[in-house]
Wavefront OBJ file of the C-alpha trace (Angstrom):
o trace
v 233.293 1.670 102.864
v 235.348 1.422 106.483
v 233.935 5.232 108.232
v 230.459 3.327 107.394
v 230.866 -0.196 108.796
v 232.624 1.075 112.193
v 229.945 2.981 113.403
v 226.811 0.208 112.700
v 229.265 -2.116 114.100
v 229.908 -0.296 117.255
v 225.907 0.445 117.184
v 225.607 -3.657 116.838
v 228.460 -4.165 120.114
v 226.779 -1.645 122.296
v 223.134 -3.446 121.591
v 224.541 -6.573 121.597
v 226.248 -6.135 125.213
v 223.879 -4.210 127.119
v 220.484 -4.860 125.394
v 220.379 -8.635 123.767
v 222.991 -10.645 125.779
v 220.972 -9.928 128.992
v 217.282 -10.636 127.655
v 219.230 -13.880 126.647
v 220.663 -14.536 130.018
v 217.482 -13.120 131.814
v 215.505 -16.034 129.867
v 218.130 -18.645 130.019
v 217.472 -17.931 133.456
v 220.505 -19.980 134.392
v 219.696 -19.506 138.689
v 216.592 -20.091 138.633
v 215.522 -16.613 139.598
v 213.106 -15.289 137.729
v 210.413 -16.876 140.065
v 211.674 -13.820 142.340
v 210.020 -10.450 141.700
v 212.238 -7.669 141.235
v 212.489 -4.434 142.744
v 211.904 -2.800 139.397
v 210.960 -3.171 135.363
v 214.468 -4.006 134.401
v 216.289 -5.145 137.911
v 216.353 -8.633 136.795
v 217.888 -7.554 133.292
v 220.625 -4.925 134.569
v 222.351 -3.610 137.209
v 220.909 -0.483 136.223
v 217.467 -0.957 137.773
v 218.837 -0.979 141.526
v 221.387 2.059 140.707
v 218.385 3.847 139.248
v 216.568 3.502 142.947
v 219.647 4.466 144.717
v 219.835 7.869 142.699
v 215.328 8.273 144.040
v 217.585 8.557 147.456
v 215.586 5.984 149.610
v 216.056 2.803 148.262
v 216.394 0.545 151.389
v 212.024 2.183 152.082
v 211.124 0.507 148.240
v 212.891 -2.502 149.517
v 210.742 -2.660 152.826
v 207.715 -1.868 151.229
v 208.084 -5.018 149.090
v 209.384 -6.900 151.720
v 205.826 -6.724 153.281
v 204.637 -9.614 150.872
v 207.708 -11.005 149.209
v 210.491 -12.596 151.372
v 213.275 -12.585 148.204
v 213.195 -9.781 145.954
v 215.525 -9.109 143.343
v 217.476 -5.946 142.721
v 220.038 -7.502 140.024
v 220.642 -9.868 137.636
v 222.701 -11.455 139.849
v 221.609 -9.837 143.293
v 218.809 -10.910 146.115
v 217.591 -8.993 149.009
v 216.131 -10.937 151.720
v 214.575 -10.983 154.785
v 213.941 -12.702 157.763
v 215.751 -13.563 160.826
v 216.995 -17.048 159.239
v 218.468 -15.242 156.512
v 220.293 -12.852 158.692
v 222.127 -15.771 159.872
v 222.744 -17.455 157.157
v 224.095 -14.258 155.662
v 226.075 -12.812 158.363
v 226.333 -15.040 161.331
v 229.099 -16.956 162.689
v 230.187 -19.885 160.745
v 228.266 -18.603 157.146
v 229.813 -19.677 154.060
v 228.945 -16.197 152.882
v 232.223 -13.905 152.428
v 232.270 -9.960 151.401
v 230.735 -9.063 148.302
v 232.644 -7.811 145.478
v 231.335 -4.526 146.003
v 234.077 -4.214 148.657
v 236.841 -4.729 146.486
v 235.885 -2.636 143.790
v 235.729 0.428 146.250
v 238.597 -0.867 147.829
v 241.457 1.714 147.552
v 245.266 0.580 147.275
v 245.154 -1.503 150.647
v 241.796 -2.911 152.132
v 240.560 -1.979 155.550
v 238.913 -3.737 158.019
v 235.549 -2.901 156.420
v 236.296 -3.937 153.117
v 238.875 -6.456 153.633
v 236.823 -10.078 151.792
v 239.969 -12.520 152.812
v 238.854 -14.445 155.846
v 242.426 -15.018 157.230
v 243.432 -11.518 156.243
v 240.148 -10.042 158.238
v 241.112 -12.246 161.460
v 244.849 -10.830 161.057
v 243.221 -7.093 160.744
v 241.042 -7.726 164.125
v 243.297 -8.794 165.832
v 246.117 -5.972 165.481
v 242.864 -3.808 166.108
v 240.665 -5.625 168.900
v 242.889 -3.913 171.115
v 242.692 -0.467 169.870
v 238.599 -1.220 170.274
v 238.623 -2.668 173.584
v 236.191 -1.730 176.277
v 239.323 -0.811 178.700
v 240.317 1.642 176.217
v 237.541 3.086 175.515
v 236.712 3.657 179.355
v 240.217 5.355 179.599
v 239.449 7.463 177.025
v 236.147 8.678 178.513
v 237.558 11.975 179.321
v 237.645 12.651 175.559
v 234.240 12.250 175.216
v 233.784 14.008 178.110
v 235.560 17.281 176.468
v 233.548 16.991 173.274
v 230.198 16.724 175.222
v 231.221 19.896 177.198
v 231.822 21.645 173.965
v 228.502 20.333 172.638
v 226.829 21.706 175.462
v 228.716 25.451 175.761
v 227.216 25.929 171.997
v 223.998 24.871 172.968
v 223.547 26.970 176.175
v 225.063 29.817 173.371
v 221.963 28.710 171.142
v 219.608 28.931 174.000
v 216.044 31.147 174.322
v 213.231 31.767 176.643
v 211.201 28.565 177.300
v 208.247 27.576 174.216
v 204.556 28.479 175.152
v 202.575 25.055 175.927
v 200.678 24.114 172.864
v 202.272 26.514 170.076
v 204.659 26.170 167.889
v 208.594 28.130 168.228
v 209.202 31.667 166.461
v 211.045 30.829 163.486
v 213.811 33.090 164.889
v 214.431 30.680 167.772
v 214.784 27.887 165.316
v 218.407 28.248 165.467
v 220.518 25.440 166.524
v 220.798 22.835 163.661
v 221.256 19.578 165.974
v 222.193 17.490 163.022
v 225.370 19.667 162.596
v 226.373 19.708 165.421
v 225.895 16.090 166.884
v 228.330 15.411 163.390
v 230.762 17.810 164.397
v 230.864 16.005 167.975
v 231.155 12.765 166.627
v 234.050 13.928 164.320
v 235.747 15.515 167.337
v 235.524 12.555 169.604
v 236.544 10.242 167.001
v 239.377 12.301 166.267
v 240.994 12.510 169.383
v 239.947 8.861 170.203
v 241.840 8.042 167.166
v 244.499 10.522 166.463
v 245.044 12.480 169.499
v 243.744 15.892 167.453
v 241.126 18.784 168.322
v 239.285 19.289 165.678
v 237.996 22.704 166.829
v 234.574 22.354 164.344
v 232.091 23.280 167.580
v 234.029 25.955 168.861
v 234.565 27.586 164.993
v 231.055 26.580 164.029
v 232.417 25.503 160.528
v 234.234 21.825 159.534
v 236.492 23.465 157.552
v 239.890 22.029 157.794
v 243.234 21.182 156.053
v 243.344 18.449 153.573
v 246.755 17.458 151.848
v 247.183 15.851 148.583
v 249.759 12.744 147.992
v 251.961 15.067 146.743
v 252.177 16.917 150.003
v 249.914 20.311 148.405
v 247.550 21.571 151.735
v 244.249 23.060 151.184
v 241.498 24.050 152.760
v 238.687 21.744 152.633
v 235.119 23.749 152.773
v 233.208 20.907 154.760
v 234.333 17.841 156.398
v 230.493 16.830 156.383
v 230.029 17.194 152.681
v 233.239 15.402 151.595
v 232.029 12.434 153.403
v 227.991 12.911 152.820
v 228.460 13.579 149.048
v 231.213 10.975 148.181
v 229.279 7.943 149.694
v 226.251 9.539 147.497
v 228.109 9.004 144.487
v 229.294 6.250 145.193
v 226.510 4.489 146.360
v 224.361 5.866 142.959
v 226.994 4.462 140.518
v 228.817 1.394 142.405
v 226.117 -1.967 141.693
v 227.057 -2.611 138.253
v 230.593 -3.286 139.543
v 232.397 -4.287 136.534
v 231.232 -0.546 134.856
v 232.032 1.391 138.212
v 235.197 3.011 136.689
v 233.321 3.902 133.670
v 230.065 5.180 135.539
v 232.416 7.761 137.523
v 234.180 8.760 133.799
v 230.432 9.063 132.597
v 228.973 10.728 135.297
v 231.702 13.283 135.426
v 231.671 14.095 131.817
v 228.306 14.999 131.874
v 226.894 15.986 135.202
v 227.868 19.260 137.146
v 226.673 17.703 140.366
v 228.295 14.585 139.763
v 231.722 16.252 138.930
v 230.670 18.549 142.470
v 230.163 14.942 144.462
v 233.173 12.917 143.122
v 235.742 16.548 144.399
v 234.267 15.794 146.991
v 235.013 12.369 147.180
v 238.407 13.386 146.352
v 238.520 15.952 149.680
v 237.466 13.707 151.910
v 240.317 10.866 151.008
v 242.987 14.531 151.042
v 241.609 15.052 155.064
v 242.113 12.035 156.047
v 245.513 11.608 154.676
v 246.541 14.705 156.195
v 245.356 13.591 159.726
v 247.310 10.518 159.669
v 250.874 12.126 158.309
v 249.975 14.731 161.310
v 250.175 11.770 163.495
v 252.643 10.019 162.303
v 254.830 12.888 161.994
v 253.879 12.994 166.007
v 254.452 9.139 166.482
v 258.237 9.711 164.618
v 258.933 12.593 167.531
v 258.915 10.011 169.885
v 255.517 11.035 171.542
v 253.430 8.442 172.964
v 249.737 9.006 173.082
v 246.883 7.392 174.266
v 244.816 6.753 170.989
v 243.830 4.307 168.062
v 246.625 5.521 166.106
v 249.617 4.057 169.004
v 247.548 1.097 169.080
v 247.773 0.348 165.173
v 251.741 1.030 165.010
v 252.676 -0.879 168.048
v 251.371 -3.678 170.769
v 250.511 -3.233 173.956
v 254.474 -4.091 174.716
v 255.415 -1.656 172.183
v 256.511 -4.053 169.664
v 255.685 -2.695 166.406
v 253.050 -3.972 164.104
v 254.994 -3.217 160.449
v 252.078 -2.535 158.999
v 252.452 -1.001 155.977
v 251.944 3.035 155.619
v 248.524 2.100 153.216
v 247.163 0.269 154.994
v 247.661 2.505 158.811
v 245.764 4.832 156.334
v 243.011 3.270 155.646
v 242.353 2.166 158.910
v 242.199 5.436 159.528
v 240.270 6.637 156.864
v 236.988 4.088 157.612
v 237.494 4.628 161.441
v 236.749 8.741 160.685
v 234.706 7.817 158.586
v 232.424 4.942 159.798
v 233.417 6.039 163.214
v 232.245 9.849 163.306
v 228.799 9.229 160.896
v 226.730 6.449 162.173
v 227.272 7.966 165.431
v 225.817 11.051 164.718
v 222.917 9.543 162.413
v 222.259 8.084 165.814
v 222.188 10.917 168.010
v 219.727 13.002 165.575
v 217.204 10.503 165.039
v 217.149 9.203 168.898
v 216.540 13.379 169.892
v 213.603 13.493 167.079
v 212.001 10.479 168.182
v 212.189 12.090 171.641
v 210.795 15.333 170.544
v 208.351 13.678 168.457
v 207.334 11.268 171.554
v 207.045 13.031 174.679
v 205.761 10.563 177.227
v 209.101 8.773 176.477
v 211.331 11.609 176.980
v 210.029 12.451 180.079
v 210.004 8.630 181.555
v 214.206 8.940 179.756
v 214.570 12.260 182.101
v 212.967 10.560 185.183
v 215.570 7.974 184.702
v 218.601 10.146 184.078
v 217.139 12.738 186.879
v 217.893 10.417 189.557
v 221.200 9.735 189.293
v 223.144 12.374 188.243
v 222.963 15.752 190.617
v 220.959 18.705 189.511
v 223.767 20.725 188.233
v 225.452 17.826 186.971
v 226.538 18.974 183.932
v 228.303 15.774 182.077
v 226.996 12.846 182.891
v 229.742 10.609 183.916
v 229.792 7.665 181.806
v 229.454 4.820 185.329
v 226.703 6.911 186.723
v 224.677 6.276 183.137
v 226.068 3.238 181.325
v 223.595 0.650 183.117
v 220.457 3.220 182.619
v 218.061 0.549 180.940
v 215.583 2.684 179.875
v 218.243 4.734 178.356
v 220.120 1.927 176.158
v 216.513 1.168 175.803
v 215.695 4.080 174.297
v 219.049 3.992 171.789
v 218.370 0.602 170.793
v 214.740 1.520 169.649
v 216.508 4.369 167.606
v 218.501 2.754 166.294
v 215.882 -0.264 165.377
v 213.777 2.487 163.544
v 216.158 4.272 161.568
v 219.543 2.348 160.980
v 221.820 4.412 160.391
v 224.002 2.421 157.899
v 220.709 0.923 156.096
v 222.013 -0.176 153.496
v 221.837 -4.094 152.956
v 225.426 -5.178 153.272
v 226.506 -7.695 150.679
v 227.751 -10.971 150.578
v 228.921 -13.274 148.205
v 227.283 -17.151 148.288
v 230.167 -19.917 148.002
v 230.849 -21.563 144.913
v 229.108 -24.523 145.780
v 225.709 -22.505 146.855
v 224.156 -22.425 149.991
v 220.742 -22.385 151.953
v 219.480 -18.688 152.992
v 216.158 -18.569 154.481
v 214.005 -21.132 152.837
v 215.712 -20.515 149.524
v 218.640 -22.739 148.455
v 221.349 -20.467 146.560
v 223.569 -21.195 143.711
v 227.442 -19.885 144.034
v 228.796 -16.904 143.452
v 225.515 -14.789 143.900
v 225.015 -11.301 146.015
v 222.936 -11.955 148.943
v 221.654 -9.297 151.373
v 219.511 -7.752 153.823
v 218.753 -3.915 154.860
v 218.713 -3.216 158.276
v 215.982 -1.019 157.294
v 214.012 -4.201 156.184
v 215.597 -6.882 158.901
v 214.361 -3.524 161.646
v 210.588 -3.683 159.936
v 210.025 -7.646 160.311
v 206.530 -7.718 161.591
v 207.088 -11.069 163.232
v 209.941 -10.081 165.135
v 209.332 -6.380 166.072
v 205.537 -5.876 166.877
v 204.130 -2.988 165.531
v 207.339 -2.305 163.744
v 206.881 1.438 163.065
v 205.725 2.355 166.691
v 208.788 3.981 169.226
v 208.425 1.925 171.476
v 211.871 1.839 173.592
v 209.712 -0.563 176.610
v 209.369 -3.314 173.723
v 213.604 -4.232 175.264
v 212.489 -4.389 178.772
v 210.104 -7.254 178.660
v 210.617 -10.749 178.614
v 211.030 -11.282 174.548
v 213.707 -8.795 174.885
v 216.278 -11.093 174.295
v 214.437 -12.946 171.012
v 214.853 -9.247 169.556
v 218.115 -9.155 169.736
v 218.091 -11.939 166.401
v 216.545 -9.309 163.967
v 218.537 -6.609 165.169
v 221.442 -6.007 162.961
v 221.981 -2.281 163.292
v 225.844 -2.899 163.969
v 225.258 -6.047 161.354
v 226.143 -9.500 162.939
v 228.673 -12.358 163.265
v 232.361 -12.176 162.571
v 232.317 -8.862 160.338
v 229.491 -7.149 163.247
v 230.751 -3.584 163.748
v 234.370 -3.364 166.228
v 233.409 -0.145 166.786
v 229.901 -0.820 168.567
v 231.226 0.106 172.303
v 232.882 3.390 171.522
v 229.462 4.249 169.457
v 227.767 3.507 172.362
v 229.949 5.462 174.261
v 229.403 8.774 172.927
v 225.665 8.410 172.554
v 224.769 7.089 176.528
v 227.298 10.488 177.460
v 225.878 13.108 175.316
v 222.360 11.811 175.280
v 222.037 11.883 179.063
v 224.149 15.386 179.299
v 221.706 16.504 176.980
v 218.554 15.635 178.453
v 219.173 16.483 181.712
v 219.908 19.767 180.769
v 217.360 21.408 177.696
v 214.152 21.082 176.474
v 213.895 21.098 172.860
v 211.679 21.684 169.752
v 210.877 21.213 166.222
v 210.100 24.063 164.067
v 206.222 22.794 163.880
v 204.525 19.726 164.984
v 204.011 18.318 161.626
v 208.201 18.662 160.598
v 209.359 15.764 159.619
v 213.271 15.216 158.173
v 214.025 15.304 154.652
v 216.757 11.974 154.287
v 218.819 10.776 151.532
v 219.905 7.494 151.571
v 224.140 6.634 150.691
v 226.020 3.567 152.405
v 224.136 5.220 155.436
v 220.467 6.802 156.197
v 221.578 10.474 156.344
v 219.291 13.318 158.066
v 220.007 16.506 155.890
v 219.169 18.620 159.085
v 217.249 19.362 162.120
v 216.543 22.387 163.099
v 215.372 22.685 166.276
v 214.555 25.707 169.182
v 216.610 24.632 172.870
v 215.737 25.853 176.057
v 217.345 25.396 179.362
v 214.660 23.109 181.655
v 213.032 24.505 184.648
v 212.186 22.444 187.124
v 210.361 22.115 190.468
l 1 2 3 4 5 6 7 8 9 10 11 12 13 14 15 16 17 18 19 20 21 22 23 24 25 26 27 28 29 30 31 32 33 34 35 36 37 38 39 40 41 42 43 44 45 46 47 48 49 50 51 52 53 54 55 56 57 58 59 60 61 62 63 64 65 66 67 68 69 70 71 72 73 74 75 76 77 78 79 80 81 82 83 84 85 86 87 88 89 90 91 92 93 94 95 96 97 98 99 100 101 102 103 104 105 106 107 108 109 110 111 112 113 114 115 116 117 118 119 120 121 122 123 124 125 126 127 128 129 130 131 132 133 134 135 136 137 138 139 140 141 142 143 144 145 146 147 148 149 150 151 152 153 154 155 156 157 158 159 160 161 162 163 164 165 166 167 168 169 170 171 172 173 174 175 176 177 178 179 180 181 182 183 184 185 186 187 188 189 190 191 192 193 194 195 196 197 198 199 200 201 202 203 204 205 206 207 208 209 210 211 212 213 214 215 216 217 218 219 220 221 222 223 224 225 226 227 228 229 230 231 232 233 234 235 236 237 238 239 240 241 242 243 244 245 246 247 248 249 250 251 252 253 254 255 256 257 258 259 260 261 262 263 264 265 266 267 268 269 270 271 272 273 274 275 276 277 278 279 280 281 282 283 284 285 286 287 288 289 290 291 292 293 294 295 296 297 298 299 300 301 302 303 304 305 306 307 308 309 310 311 312 313 314 315 316 317 318 319 320 321 322 323 324 325 326 327 328 329 330 331 332 333 334 335 336 337 338 339 340 341 342 343 344 345 346 347 348 349 350 351 352 353 354 355 356 357 358 359 360 361 362 363 364 365 366 367 368 369 370 371 372 373 374 375 376 377 378 379 380 381 382 383 384 385 386 387 388 389 390 391 392 393 394 395 396 397 398 399 400 401 402 403 404 405 406 407 408 409 410 411 412 413 414 415 416 417 418 419 420 421 422 423 424 425 426 427 428 429 430 431 432 433 434 435 436 437 438 439 440 441 442 443 444 445 446 447 448 449 450 451 452 453 454 455 456 457 458 459 460 461 462 463 464 465 466 467 468 469 470 471 472 473 474 475 476 477 478 479 480 481 482 483 484 485 486 487 488 489 490 491 492 493 494 495 496 497 498 499 500 501 502 503 504 505 506 507 508 509 510 511 512 513 514 515 516 517 518 519
């Protein structure tokens, strides 16, 4: 009797929890969310709806299409996506009552880092410690580290150069040998490792991102690809995280039934071990008495040499987010802007004219002092960040217990709310002809007004603390490259393959590259 009862009871319990109760909650509609259109047929009933959209590879594009018609989209039983400048202010702006969503604490490790800490007081403490490291005066002092990585990038680019392309023709496939995506990612990983930890990774010289990792027990091993470890782990997380209470269960299930997910979760562990080894190596140098001008030193001590006495777990967490966000978003920005420039030769010519006017003809590495205030260069960078924001997904926030207004809507408390940067940057009430690559929009009389809708680095007190590092790297490398080279895509009709994790990742961008010849 019991052998029959147990499986029947299990089926009833399963149906009750996963089917019947969600249907009851949906139709009871305590928060009044049924009035909002859903991203798909099941999103109002279960978070599996948004998880399904994530597995398709580009959920923000689907959201953008829906937001052309609707200001609010339901993406889960208790999750809403918005569009509009006022909604940006209400969710992310200074003085918002919204806090970081459960999303962040669900993904956090043993210690929070600056990007996932939820408590506002704890965030303020962390930001105070880290602000010295990210201060603009420090960054300009670290320009030589960016210049060094730019020089290495140029050497690889020089080695890949071929004969000039004949006008109007597609390149010979044998000449399309330089993967711009790959090497911009090598560039940013090397730059942030040097800026943050005074470590030379050597990826560009070796042509590979294989590197040593370390498990918590001290075991060393080789990770075959740092980029794959970072990207695949991110995709695995963002396909499974959205049902927060089930996240650990989702990891177990996907490992059990999917070889692809098993591989992705293993790569995620590789990334953690790769970061841990970087941290232990740098700690050993610190304990040996080396005083190095880097981010780690600023984590350990203030400018007067007084120790911050941070937990080791917190230090490792901050190094992890520095290596992650500090490399990948900038690499994505660099490859996207070059793609847009190749596709828009008039913009490229205008940019080159501006850069050539301040650089000597034989100048190889663009000095930051010469190019940091070039208006069209900055406009090109910002327009590319607008059209293809590296961090595209909607950074989730939680409404306060008493609820709050978001845009024109009153939203009850304890609701997840968000705005995808990809959606915000296609708001035609802010950006005229939003799908066009038009750097000039950032130079006109209305340029200041556009900033309210520009969230490539998020907004408010939680805005990206590393934006100055990113602009430094983007400015120096892009100016150096357009001054020295011509590039062509595999064909005029070539478009990149993209997939979305937390960031909007371009898989690869093979180009033909050759040296410029000028009259």
